[in-house]
N, C-alpha and C positions, 0 to 999 in steps of 0.2 A: 498527613496525606496518605492516603492507600497506595498501596504498591501497584506496579503494573498488572501483576497476576490477578490482584483483587479487581481492577478496572475491568480486565477482561472477562472474569467469571460473572461479575454482576452483570455487565451489559450484554453478555451471552444469555444469561438466564432470562433477562427481560426480553431480549429478542426472541428467544424461544416463546415466551408468553404471547407477545405481540403476533409472532407467526400462527400460533395456534388459535388465537382469536381471530385473526384475519382469514384463517381456513375454515373454521367451524361457524362463526357468527356472521362474517361477511362473505361467506362461501367463494372465497378466491381460489384459484387453483393452488396445489401445494408448491408449484415452482414459484409463484409471486409471493407465498408465505415465506419459503425459504429465504428469497431475496431480502423480504423485510427483516428476517432474522440477522443476515449477514450485515445489512445497512445498520441496523441497531448495535451490533457489536462493535462495527467501525465507528459508529459516532459515540461510543462510550470511551473509546481510548483516543480519538482524535484531539480532544484538548490537552493531550500529552505532548503534542507536537511541539509546542514552544519551550518545553523544558530542555535544558542544556544536555542532559544525559538521557533523552528519550530513546527507548528502545524502537517505539513505533516510528518515529522519525527516521531512525538509521535504516528500517526496513523499507519505508516509503523511499528514502532517498537512493538505496542500493537497487530498489525494483525500477524506479525511473531511470536509472543509469544503464541497467541492464536492458530495459525495453529501447532506450536511445541506441544503444550498441546494435540491437537486432534490427531496429528500422533503419540504421545507417547501412548494415550489410545488405538488407533488402533493397535499399535505394540504390546502392552501387553494383548490385549483382555480384557482389565479392565473395570470396571464399577465405577461410582462415588458413589456407596453405601456404600463403605467403607470410614472412615474417614482418614485413610492413603493415600488413593488415592487423595483425596482432599488436603491434605498437601503437597503431592508429586508435584500435578499439580501446586499449589501455589509457590512452590519453583522453579519448572521449568519454570513458567511465567516469575517471576522476575528476575531469572537467564538470561533467553535469552533476556529479555527486558534490563536489565543492561549491559549484555555481548555485545549485539549489540551497544548500546549507547556508550560504551568505545571504541568499534572498530571504529565507526563513528566519534568520537572525535579525534581519533588518525590519521585517513586517512584524 
């Protein structure tokens, strides 16, 4: 099985090829071609999500947990000045990260 770095490199190279093809042949704007490159790169490493030691899964779970904390702060209009807010954010962060990991393992 290929390593994570090889998955990223190959999927990125194919994504660049798709982006160039989309821009030159299909005459899409460069912004849409760049999005195609990013999606191709993500698609190349997404099958790694179900691996127990997946670096991509850890990145996705951590990002989702941070976003949940940011949205929580925006929803409550809270600030990080209070110690309770920090504790609540830590609980939310680890709860989302652990909950998503459990859901991913069951699926």
